[in-house]
PDB file of the backbone (N, CA, C, O) and the ligand in Angstrom, with CONECT records:
HET     ZN  A 101       1
ATOM      1  N   MET A   1       0.762  -1.205   0.086  1.00  0.00           N
ATOM      2  CA  MET A   1      -0.054  -0.151   0.040  1.00  0.00           C
ATOM      3  C   MET A   1       0.887   1.235   0.019  1.00  0.00           C
ATOM      4  O   MET A   1       1.873   1.309   0.753  1.00  0.00           O
ATOM      5  N   GLU A   2       0.556   2.180  -0.759  1.00  0.00           N
ATOM      6  CA  GLU A   2       1.258   3.409  -0.827  1.00  0.00           C
ATOM      7  C   GLU A   2       1.042   4.259   0.318  1.00  0.00           C
ATOM      8  O   GLU A   2      -0.092   4.539   0.707  1.00  0.00           O
ATOM      9  N   VAL A   3       2.115   4.686   0.880  1.00  0.00           N
ATOM     10  CA  VAL A   3       1.994   5.404   2.362  1.00  0.00           C
ATOM     11  C   VAL A   3       2.030   6.968   1.883  1.00  0.00           C
ATOM     12  O   VAL A   3       2.903   7.402   1.131  1.00  0.00           O
ATOM     13  N   CYS A   4       1.079   7.671   2.364  1.00  0.00           N
ATOM     14  CA  CYS A   4       0.905   9.080   2.358  1.00  0.00           C
ATOM     15  C   CYS A   4       1.863   9.831   3.034  1.00  0.00           C
ATOM     16  O   CYS A   4       1.903   9.592   4.241  1.00  0.00           O
ATOM     17  N   LYS A   5       2.784  10.815   2.550  1.00  0.00           N
ATOM     18  CA  LYS A   5       3.844  11.360   3.151  1.00  0.00           C
ATOM     19  C   LYS A   5       3.501  12.583   3.999  1.00  0.00           C
ATOM     20  O   LYS A   5       4.141  12.870   5.011  1.00  0.00           O
ATOM     21  N   TRP A   6       2.575  13.218   3.593  1.00  0.00           N
ATOM     22  CA  TRP A   6       2.388  14.724   4.328  1.00  0.00           C
ATOM     23  C   TRP A   6       1.528  14.480   5.453  1.00  0.00           C
ATOM     24  O   TRP A   6       1.431  15.464   6.185  1.00  0.00           O
ATOM     25  N   VAL A   7       0.877  13.475   5.815  1.00  0.00           N
ATOM     26  CA  VAL A   7      -0.016  13.448   7.054  1.00  0.00           C
ATOM     27  C   VAL A   7       0.757  12.553   7.927  1.00  0.00           C
ATOM     28  O   VAL A   7       0.954  11.366   7.669  1.00  0.00           O
ATOM     29  N   ASP A   8       1.226  13.220   9.064  1.00  0.00           N
ATOM     30  CA  ASP A   8       2.187  12.400   9.966  1.00  0.00           C
ATOM     31  C   ASP A   8       1.221  11.753  11.050  1.00  0.00           C
ATOM     32  O   ASP A   8      -0.004  11.878  11.071  1.00  0.00           O
ATOM     33  N   GLU A   9       1.970  11.069  11.908  1.00  0.00           N
ATOM     34  CA  GLU A   9       1.294   9.984  12.889  1.00  0.00           C
ATOM     35  C   GLU A   9       0.459  10.791  13.962  1.00  0.00           C
ATOM     36  O   GLU A   9      -0.529  10.294  14.505  1.00  0.00           O
ATOM     37  N   ASP A  10       0.893  12.003  14.220  1.00  0.00           N
ATOM     38  CA  ASP A  10       0.065  12.707  15.225  1.00  0.00           C
ATOM     39  C   ASP A  10      -1.293  13.083  14.675  1.00  0.00           C
ATOM     40  O   ASP A  10      -2.306  12.983  15.367  1.00  0.00           O
ATOM     41  N   ILE A  11      -1.307  13.515  13.431  1.00  0.00           N
ATOM     42  CA  ILE A  11      -2.600  13.828  12.725  1.00  0.00           C
ATOM     43  C   ILE A  11      -3.441  12.649  12.529  1.00  0.00           C
ATOM     44  O   ILE A  11      -4.658  12.832  12.567  1.00  0.00           O
ATOM     45  N   ILE A  12      -2.922  11.278  12.292  1.00  0.00           N
ATOM     46  CA  ILE A  12      -3.537  10.104  12.333  1.00  0.00           C
ATOM     47  C   ILE A  12      -4.240   9.875  13.582  1.00  0.00           C
ATOM     48  O   ILE A  12      -5.447   9.654  13.675  1.00  0.00           O
ATOM     49  N   GLU A  13      -3.361   9.945  14.589  1.00  0.00           N
ATOM     50  CA  GLU A  13      -4.062   9.698  15.957  1.00  0.00           C
ATOM     51  C   GLU A  13      -5.083  10.582  16.443  1.00  0.00           C
ATOM     52  O   GLU A  13      -6.003  10.185  17.157  1.00  0.00           O
ATOM     53  N   LEU A  14      -4.922  11.930  16.021  1.00  0.00           N
ATOM     54  CA  LEU A  14      -6.023  12.915  16.472  1.00  0.00           C
ATOM     55  C   LEU A  14      -7.215  12.452  15.706  1.00  0.00           C
ATOM     56  O   LEU A  14      -8.317  12.426  16.253  1.00  0.00           O
ATOM     57  N   GLN A  15      -7.055  12.096  14.501  1.00  0.00           N
ATOM     58  CA  GLN A  15      -8.399  11.746  13.660  1.00  0.00           C
ATOM     59  C   GLN A  15      -8.862  10.488  14.161  1.00  0.00           C
ATOM     60  O   GLN A  15     -10.086  10.365  14.140  1.00  0.00           O
ATOM     61  N   ALA A  16      -8.203   9.518  14.609  1.00  0.00           N
ATOM     62  CA  ALA A  16      -8.617   8.286  15.214  1.00  0.00           C
ATOM     63  C   ALA A  16      -9.351   8.382  16.499  1.00  0.00           C
ATOM     64  O   ALA A  16     -10.153   7.550  16.923  1.00  0.00           O
ATOM     65  N   MET A  17      -8.959   9.584  17.126  1.00  0.00           N
ATOM     66  CA  MET A  17      -9.624   9.663  18.482  1.00  0.00           C
ATOM     67  C   MET A  17     -10.761  10.721  18.304  1.00  0.00           C
ATOM     68  O   MET A  17     -11.385  11.123  19.286  1.00  0.00           O
ATOM     69  N   GLY A  18     -11.003  11.132  17.135  1.00  0.00           N
ATOM     70  CA  GLY A  18     -11.950  12.167  16.924  1.00  0.00           C
ATOM     71  C   GLY A  18     -11.707  13.562  17.216  1.00  0.00           C
ATOM     72  O   GLY A  18     -12.608  14.401  17.233  1.00  0.00           O
ATOM     73  N   ASN A  19     -10.428  13.822  17.458  1.00  0.00           N
ATOM     74  CA  ASN A  19     -10.113  15.177  18.004  1.00  0.00           C
ATOM     75  C   ASN A  19      -9.539  16.090  16.934  1.00  0.00           C
ATOM     76  O   ASN A  19      -8.960  17.089  17.362  1.00  0.00           O
ATOM     77  N   LEU A  20      -9.600  15.918  15.565  1.00  0.00           N
ATOM     78  CA  LEU A  20      -8.926  16.652  14.566  1.00  0.00           C
ATOM     79  C   LEU A  20      -9.902  17.684  14.246  1.00  0.00           C
ATOM     80  O   LEU A  20     -11.062  17.374  13.972  1.00  0.00           O
ATOM     81  N   GLU A  21      -9.503  18.892  14.265  1.00  0.00           N
ATOM     82  CA  GLU A  21     -10.352  19.998  14.102  1.00  0.00           C
ATOM     83  C   GLU A  21     -10.037  20.708  12.672  1.00  0.00           C
ATOM     84  O   GLU A  21     -10.780  21.570  12.202  1.00  0.00           O
ATOM     85  N   ASP A  22      -8.914  20.273  12.067  1.00  0.00           N
ATOM     86  CA  ASP A  22      -8.528  20.898  10.826  1.00  0.00           C
ATOM     87  C   ASP A  22      -9.261  20.290   9.709  1.00  0.00           C
ATOM     88  O   ASP A  22      -8.979  19.175   9.270  1.00  0.00           O
ATOM     89  N   GLY A  23     -10.319  21.122   9.197  1.00  0.00           N
ATOM     90  CA  GLY A  23     -11.107  20.414   8.190  1.00  0.00           C
ATOM     91  C   GLY A  23     -10.444  20.117   6.870  1.00  0.00           C
ATOM     92  O   GLY A  23     -10.828  19.200   6.145  1.00  0.00           O
ATOM     93  N   PHE A  24      -9.528  20.844   6.603  1.00  0.00           N
ATOM     94  CA  PHE A  24      -8.666  20.674   5.314  1.00  0.00           C
ATOM     95  C   PHE A  24      -8.153  19.179   5.307  1.00  0.00           C
ATOM     96  O   PHE A  24      -8.337  18.389   4.382  1.00  0.00           O
ATOM     97  N   ILE A  25      -7.478  18.915   6.486  1.00  0.00           N
ATOM     98  CA  ILE A  25      -6.915  17.557   6.618  1.00  0.00           C
ATOM     99  C   ILE A  25      -8.068  16.349   6.692  1.00  0.00           C
ATOM    100  O   ILE A  25      -8.046  15.294   6.058  1.00  0.00           O
ATOM    101  N   ARG A  26      -9.046  16.782   7.611  1.00  0.00           N
ATOM    102  CA  ARG A  26     -10.166  15.845   7.472  1.00  0.00           C
ATOM    103  C   ARG A  26     -10.650  15.509   6.195  1.00  0.00           C
ATOM    104  O   ARG A  26     -10.941  14.336   5.962  1.00  0.00           O
ATOM    105  N   GLU A  27     -10.794  16.509   5.211  1.00  0.00           N
ATOM    106  CA  GLU A  27     -11.162  16.056   3.854  1.00  0.00           C
ATOM    107  C   GLU A  27     -10.314  15.184   3.153  1.00  0.00           C
ATOM    108  O   GLU A  27     -10.733  14.383   2.318  1.00  0.00           O
ATOM    109  N   HIS A  28      -8.982  15.332   3.506  1.00  0.00           N
ATOM    110  CA  HIS A  28      -8.156  14.471   2.926  1.00  0.00           C
ATOM    111  C   HIS A  28      -8.297  13.023   3.171  1.00  0.00           C
ATOM    112  O   HIS A  28      -7.918  12.198   2.340  1.00  0.00           O
ATOM    113  N   PHE A  29      -8.875  12.674   4.377  1.00  0.00           N
ATOM    114  CA  PHE A  29      -9.191  11.293   4.823  1.00  0.00           C
ATOM    115  C   PHE A  29     -10.284  10.737   3.983  1.00  0.00           C
ATOM    116  O   PHE A  29     -10.365   9.518   3.831  1.00  0.00           O
ATOM    117  N   ASP A  30     -11.197  11.615   3.384  1.00  0.00           N
ATOM    118  CA  ASP A  30     -12.260  11.373   2.589  1.00  0.00           C
ATOM    119  C   ASP A  30     -11.856  10.569   1.450  1.00  0.00           C
ATOM    120  O   ASP A  30     -12.514   9.601   1.068  1.00  0.00           O
ATOM    121  N   TYR A  31     -10.740  10.977   0.883  1.00  0.00           N
ATOM    122  CA  TYR A  31     -10.369  10.433  -0.405  1.00  0.00           C
ATOM    123  C   TYR A  31      -9.038   9.658  -0.458  1.00  0.00           C
ATOM    124  O   TYR A  31      -8.730   8.954  -1.420  1.00  0.00           O
ATOM    125  N   CYS A  32      -8.248   9.834   0.658  1.00  0.00           N
ATOM    126  CA  CYS A  32      -6.884   9.107   0.621  1.00  0.00           C
ATOM    127  C   CYS A  32      -7.140   7.820   1.398  1.00  0.00           C
ATOM    128  O   CYS A  32      -7.409   7.863   2.598  1.00  0.00           O
ATOM    129  N   LYS A  33      -7.063   6.725   0.752  1.00  0.00           N
ATOM    130  CA  LYS A  33      -7.442   5.384   1.265  1.00  0.00           C
ATOM    131  C   LYS A  33      -6.298   4.978   2.271  1.00  0.00           C
ATOM    132  O   LYS A  33      -6.507   4.377   3.325  1.00  0.00           O
ATOM    133  N   SER A  34      -5.005   5.400   1.792  1.00  0.00           N
ATOM    134  CA  SER A  34      -3.760   5.143   2.743  1.00  0.00           C
ATOM    135  C   SER A  34      -4.030   5.643   4.054  1.00  0.00           C
ATOM    136  O   SER A  34      -3.860   4.934   5.046  1.00  0.00           O
ATOM    137  N   CYS A  35      -4.500   6.998   4.131  1.00  0.00           N
ATOM    138  CA  CYS A  35      -4.644   7.542   5.470  1.00  0.00           C
ATOM    139  C   CYS A  35      -5.792   6.951   6.056  1.00  0.00           C
ATOM    140  O   CYS A  35      -5.681   6.545   7.213  1.00  0.00           O
ATOM    141  N   GLU A  36      -6.838   6.833   5.486  1.00  0.00           N
ATOM    142  CA  GLU A  36      -8.059   6.096   6.069  1.00  0.00           C
ATOM    143  C   GLU A  36      -7.807   4.843   6.801  1.00  0.00           C
ATOM    144  O   GLU A  36      -8.278   4.553   7.900  1.00  0.00           O
ATOM    145  N   ALA A  37      -6.913   4.039   5.985  1.00  0.00           N
ATOM    146  CA  ALA A  37      -6.471   2.664   6.584  1.00  0.00           C
ATOM    147  C   ALA A  37      -5.596   2.819   7.797  1.00  0.00           C
ATOM    148  O   ALA A  37      -5.632   2.008   8.722  1.00  0.00           O
ATOM    149  N   ARG A  38      -4.714   4.000   7.776  1.00  0.00           N
ATOM    150  CA  ARG A  38      -4.018   4.212   8.909  1.00  0.00           C
ATOM    151  C   ARG A  38      -4.823   4.572  10.200  1.00  0.00           C
ATOM    152  O   ARG A  38      -4.580   4.123  11.320  1.00  0.00           O
ATOM    153  N   VAL A  39      -5.764   5.403   9.893  1.00  0.00           N
ATOM    154  CA  VAL A  39      -6.765   5.827  11.080  1.00  0.00           C
ATOM    155  C   VAL A  39      -7.402   4.698  11.608  1.00  0.00           C
ATOM    156  O   VAL A  39      -7.474   4.570  12.830  1.00  0.00           O
ATOM    157  N   LEU A  40      -7.889   3.834  10.822  1.00  0.00           N
ATOM    158  CA  LEU A  40      -8.444   2.525  11.277  1.00  0.00           C
ATOM    159  C   LEU A  40      -7.627   1.717  12.110  1.00  0.00           C
ATOM    160  O   LEU A  40      -8.091   1.145  13.096  1.00  0.00           O
ATOM    161  N   GLU A  41      -6.364   1.631  11.750  1.00  0.00           N
ATOM    162  CA  GLU A  41      -5.312   0.794  12.392  1.00  0.00           C
ATOM    163  C   GLU A  41      -5.099   1.520  13.728  1.00  0.00           C
ATOM    164  O   GLU A  41      -5.109   0.867  14.771  1.00  0.00           O
ATOM    165  N   SER A  42      -4.901   2.896  13.736  1.00  0.00           N
ATOM    166  CA  SER A  42      -4.771   3.634  14.738  1.00  0.00           C
ATOM    167  C   SER A  42      -5.850   3.475  15.919  1.00  0.00           C
ATOM    168  O   SER A  42      -5.588   3.369  17.117  1.00  0.00           O
ATOM    169  N   ARG A  43      -7.018   3.480  15.367  1.00  0.00           N
ATOM    170  CA  ARG A  43      -8.160   3.386  16.152  1.00  0.00           C
ATOM    171  C   ARG A  43      -8.309   2.094  16.764  1.00  0.00           C
ATOM    172  O   ARG A  43      -8.849   2.107  17.870  1.00  0.00           O
ATOM    173  N   LYS A  44      -7.901   0.806  16.226  1.00  0.00           N
ATOM    174  CA  LYS A  44      -7.879  -0.356  16.841  1.00  0.00           C
ATOM    175  C   LYS A  44      -6.779  -0.271  17.900  1.00  0.00           C
ATOM    176  O   LYS A  44      -7.006  -0.670  19.042  1.00  0.00           O
ATOM    177  N   TRP A  45      -5.587   0.241  17.552  1.00  0.00           N
ATOM    178  CA  TRP A  45      -4.523   0.304  18.535  1.00  0.00           C
ATOM    179  C   TRP A  45      -4.943   1.105  19.796  1.00  0.00           C
ATOM    180  O   TRP A  45      -4.691   0.710  20.935  1.00  0.00           O
ATOM    181  N   ILE A  46      -5.545   2.160  19.541  1.00  0.00           N
ATOM    182  CA  ILE A  46      -6.068   2.911  20.764  1.00  0.00           C
ATOM    183  C   ILE A  46      -7.110   2.192  21.576  1.00  0.00           C
ATOM    184  O   ILE A  46      -7.129   2.306  22.802  1.00  0.00           O
ATOM    185  N   GLU A  47      -7.932   1.493  20.953  1.00  0.00           N
ATOM    186  CA  GLU A  47      -9.041   0.692  21.705  1.00  0.00           C
ATOM    187  C   GLU A  47      -8.219  -0.404  22.560  1.00  0.00           C
ATOM    188  O   GLU A  47      -8.584  -0.719  23.693  1.00  0.00           O
ATOM    189  N   LYS A  48      -7.050  -0.977  21.919  1.00  0.00           N
ATOM    190  CA  LYS A  48      -6.198  -1.960  22.555  1.00  0.00           C
ATOM    191  C   LYS A  48      -5.705  -1.501  23.847  1.00  0.00           C
ATOM    192  O   LYS A  48      -5.796  -2.147  24.891  1.00  0.00           O
ATOM    193  N   LEU A  49      -5.150  -0.287  23.710  1.00  0.00           N
ATOM    194  CA  LEU A  49      -4.432   0.361  24.653  1.00  0.00           C
ATOM    195  C   LEU A  49      -5.365   0.653  25.848  1.00  0.00           C
ATOM    196  O   LEU A  49      -5.059   0.269  26.977  1.00  0.00           O
ATOM    197  N   LYS A  50      -6.511   1.338  25.600  1.00  0.00           N
ATOM    198  CA  LYS A  50      -7.504   1.529  26.517  1.00  0.00           C
ATOM    199  C   LYS A  50      -7.863   0.224  27.306  1.00  0.00           C
ATOM    200  O   LYS A  50      -7.916   0.196  28.536  1.00  0.00           O
ATOM    201  N   ARG A  51      -8.105  -0.856  26.498  1.00  0.00           N
ATOM    202  CA  ARG A  51      -8.526  -2.046  27.185  1.00  0.00           C
ATOM    203  C   ARG A  51      -7.290  -2.578  28.083  1.00  0.00           C
ATOM    204  O   ARG A  51      -7.462  -3.182  29.141  1.00  0.00           O
ATOM    205  N   GLY A  52      -6.137  -2.306  27.579  1.00  0.00           N
ATOM    206  CA  GLY A  52      -4.944  -2.763  28.272  1.00  0.00           C
ATOM    207  C   GLY A  52      -4.755  -2.070  29.480  1.00  0.00           C
ATOM    208  O   GLY A  52      -4.334  -2.686  30.460  1.00  0.00           O
ATOM    209  N   LEU A  53      -5.029  -0.781  29.544  1.00  0.00           N
ATOM    210  CA  LEU A  53      -4.904  -0.109  30.757  1.00  0.00           C
ATOM    211  C   LEU A  53      -5.907  -0.398  31.748  1.00  0.00           C
ATOM    212  O   LEU A  53      -5.653  -0.319  32.950  1.00  0.00           O
ATOM    213  N   ARG A  54      -7.152  -0.765  31.254  1.00  0.00           N
ATOM    214  CA  ARG A  54      -8.245  -1.159  32.097  1.00  0.00           C
ATOM    215  C   ARG A  54      -7.942  -2.422  32.795  1.00  0.00           C
ATOM    216  O   ARG A  54      -8.197  -2.532  33.994  1.00  0.00           O
ATOM    217  N   ASP A  55      -7.388  -3.427  32.082  1.00  0.00           N
ATOM    218  CA  ASP A  55      -7.048  -4.645  32.534  1.00  0.00           C
ATOM    219  C   ASP A  55      -5.869  -4.429  33.693  1.00  0.00           C
ATOM    220  O   ASP A  55      -5.892  -5.035  34.764  1.00  0.00           O
ATOM    221  N   LEU A  56      -4.918  -3.551  33.349  1.00  0.00           N
ATOM    222  CA  LEU A  56      -3.908  -3.390  34.278  1.00  0.00           C
ATOM    223  C   LEU A  56      -4.417  -2.783  35.763  1.00  0.00           C
ATOM    224  O   LEU A  56      -3.964  -3.061  36.873  1.00  0.00           O
ATOM    225  N   GLN A  57      -5.317  -2.022  35.473  1.00  0.00           N
ATOM    226  CA  GLN A  57      -5.853  -1.329  36.600  1.00  0.00           C
ATOM    227  C   GLN A  57      -6.667  -2.489  37.570  1.00  0.00           C
ATOM    228  O   GLN A  57      -6.614  -2.457  38.800  1.00  0.00           O
ATOM    229  N   GLU A  58      -7.410  -3.493  36.812  1.00  0.00           N
ATOM    230  CA  GLU A  58      -8.052  -4.424  37.445  1.00  0.00           C
ATOM    231  C   GLU A  58      -7.081  -5.396  38.085  1.00  0.00           C
ATOM    232  O   GLU A  58      -7.269  -5.830  39.222  1.00  0.00           O
ATOM    233  N   ALA A  59      -6.050  -5.727  37.346  1.00  0.00           N
ATOM    234  CA  ALA A  59      -5.025  -6.627  37.818  1.00  0.00           C
ATOM    235  C   ALA A  59      -4.290  -6.115  39.049  1.00  0.00           C
ATOM    236  O   ALA A  59      -3.931  -6.925  39.904  1.00  0.00           O
ATOM    237  N   LYS A  60      -4.043  -4.786  39.188  1.00  0.00           N
ATOM    238  CA  LYS A  60      -3.478  -4.123  40.324  1.00  0.00           C
ATOM    239  C   LYS A  60      -4.395  -4.297  41.573  1.00  0.00           C
ATOM    240  O   LYS A  60      -3.933  -4.524  42.691  1.00  0.00           O
ATOM    241  N   GLU A  61      -5.768  -4.173  41.298  1.00  0.00           N
ATOM    242  CA  GLU A  61      -6.674  -4.184  42.431  1.00  0.00           C
ATOM    243  C   GLU A  61      -6.666  -5.662  42.909  1.00  0.00           C
ATOM    244  O   GLU A  61      -6.604  -5.876  44.119  1.00  0.00           O
ATOM    245  N   ILE A  62      -6.726  -6.742  41.987  1.00  0.00           N
ATOM    246  CA  ILE A  62      -6.836  -8.058  42.313  1.00  0.00           C
ATOM    247  C   ILE A  62      -5.556  -8.473  43.137  1.00  0.00           C
ATOM    248  O   ILE A  62      -5.606  -9.270  44.074  1.00  0.00           O
ATOM    249  N   ARG A  63      -4.436  -7.874  42.709  1.00  0.00           N
ATOM    250  CA  ARG A  63      -3.103  -7.999  43.426  1.00  0.00           C
ATOM    251  C   ARG A  63      -3.241  -7.541  44.870  1.00  0.00           C
ATOM    252  O   ARG A  63      -2.899  -8.231  45.830  1.00  0.00           O
ATOM    253  N   ARG A  64      -3.770  -6.319  44.950  1.00  0.00           N
ATOM    254  CA  ARG A  64      -3.934  -5.767  46.146  1.00  0.00           C
ATOM    255  C   ARG A  64      -4.709  -6.418  47.295  1.00  0.00           C
ATOM    256  O   ARG A  64      -4.414  -6.361  48.489  1.00  0.00           O
ATOM    257  N   ASP A  65      -5.943  -7.161  46.631  1.00  0.00           N
ATOM    258  CA  ASP A  65      -6.596  -7.949  47.343  1.00  0.00           C
ATOM    259  C   ASP A  65      -5.997  -9.185  47.795  1.00  0.00           C
ATOM    260  O   ASP A  65      -6.208  -9.640  48.919  1.00  0.00           O
ATOM    261  N   ALA A  66      -5.144  -9.814  46.806  1.00  0.00           N
ATOM    262  CA  ALA A  66      -4.380 -11.041  47.185  1.00  0.00           C
ATOM    263  C   ALA A  66      -3.376 -10.754  48.117  1.00  0.00           C
ATOM    264  O   ALA A  66      -3.069 -11.615  48.941  1.00  0.00           O
ATOM    265  N   ASN A  67      -2.771  -9.562  48.098  1.00  0.00           N
ATOM    266  CA  ASN A  67      -1.867  -9.327  49.147  1.00  0.00           C
ATOM    267  C   ASN A  67      -2.315  -9.218  50.467  1.00  0.00           C
ATOM    268  O   ASN A  67      -1.650  -9.611  51.425  1.00  0.00           O
ATOM    269  N   ASP A  68      -3.574  -8.625  50.565  1.00  0.00           N
ATOM    270  CA  ASP A  68      -4.354  -8.597  51.852  1.00  0.00           C
ATOM    271  C   ASP A  68      -4.538  -9.816  52.354  1.00  0.00           C
ATOM    272  O   ASP A  68      -4.359 -10.015  53.555  1.00  0.00           O
ATOM    273  N   ASP A  69      -4.894 -10.734  51.567  1.00  0.00           N
ATOM    274  CA  ASP A  69      -5.181 -12.097  51.967  1.00  0.00           C
ATOM    275  C   ASP A  69      -3.927 -12.841  52.521  1.00  0.00           C
ATOM    276  O   ASP A  69      -3.950 -13.592  53.496  1.00  0.00           O
ATOM    277  N   ASP A  70      -2.908 -12.557  51.824  1.00  0.00           N
ATOM    278  CA  ASP A  70      -1.471 -13.197  52.245  1.00  0.00           C
ATOM    279  C   ASP A  70      -1.213 -12.594  53.665  1.00  0.00           C
ATOM    280  O   ASP A  70      -1.052 -13.389  54.591  1.00  0.00           O
ATOM    281  N   SER A  71      -1.167 -11.383  53.884  1.00  0.00           N
ATOM    282  CA  SER A  71      -0.835 -10.905  55.162  1.00  0.00           C
ATOM    283  C   SER A  71      -1.832 -11.398  56.264  1.00  0.00           C
ATOM    284  O   SER A  71      -1.424 -11.553  57.415  1.00  0.00           O
ATOM    285  N   ASN A  72      -3.053 -11.631  55.945  1.00  0.00           N
ATOM    286  CA  ASN A  72      -4.079 -12.234  56.999  1.00  0.00           C
ATOM    287  C   ASN A  72      -3.521 -13.579  57.354  1.00  0.00           C
ATOM    288  O   ASN A  72      -3.381 -13.955  58.518  1.00  0.00           O
ATOM    289  N   ARG A  73      -3.166 -14.383  56.153  1.00  0.00           N
ATOM    290  CA  ARG A  73      -2.771 -15.795  56.427  1.00  0.00           C
ATOM    291  C   ARG A  73      -1.551 -15.929  57.287  1.00  0.00           C
ATOM    292  O   ARG A  73      -1.386 -16.860  58.075  1.00  0.00           O
ATOM    293  N   GLN A  74      -0.503 -14.711  57.044  1.00  0.00           N
ATOM    294  CA  GLN A  74       0.660 -14.869  57.679  1.00  0.00           C
ATOM    295  C   GLN A  74       0.312 -14.589  59.293  1.00  0.00           C
ATOM    296  O   GLN A  74       0.877 -15.221  60.186  1.00  0.00           O
ATOM    297  N   ASP A  75      -0.522 -13.734  59.502  1.00  0.00           N
ATOM    298  CA  ASP A  75      -1.042 -13.438  60.904  1.00  0.00           C
ATOM    299  C   ASP A  75      -1.529 -14.529  61.605  1.00  0.00           C
ATOM    300  O   ASP A  75      -1.162 -14.755  62.758  1.00  0.00           O
ATOM    301  N   GLU A  76      -2.458 -15.345  60.912  1.00  0.00           N
ATOM    302  CA  GLU A  76      -2.938 -16.616  61.486  1.00  0.00           C
ATOM    303  C   GLU A  76      -2.017 -17.663  61.882  1.00  0.00           C
ATOM    304  O   GLU A  76      -2.246 -18.371  62.863  1.00  0.00           O
ATOM    305  N   SER A  77      -0.936 -17.795  61.126  1.00  0.00           N
ATOM    306  CA  SER A  77      -0.016 -18.776  61.371  1.00  0.00           C
ATOM    307  C   SER A  77       1.029 -18.649  62.288  1.00  0.00           C
ATOM    308  O   SER A  77       1.820 -19.577  62.455  1.00  0.00           O
TER     309      SER A  77
HETATM  310 ZN    ZN A 101      -3.276  10.723   2.859  1.00  0.00          ZN2+
END
């Protein structure tokens, strides 16, 4: 696939997050298949990242609970 040179990764990410306010560049995504594909890729990546952060947060909480259990067990023995 031909890579579009003048739209850089920051612009792609802004567009993927829906934060791009430059109408001229936004128009570009309507006809540039290369950039459109990059936005879709970036969006997938952002979703994965968000899910990863959520999992990490949950894992931390689970570990904190597990640590509490361990200390209780040590107190009992
Ligand atoms: Zn492009």
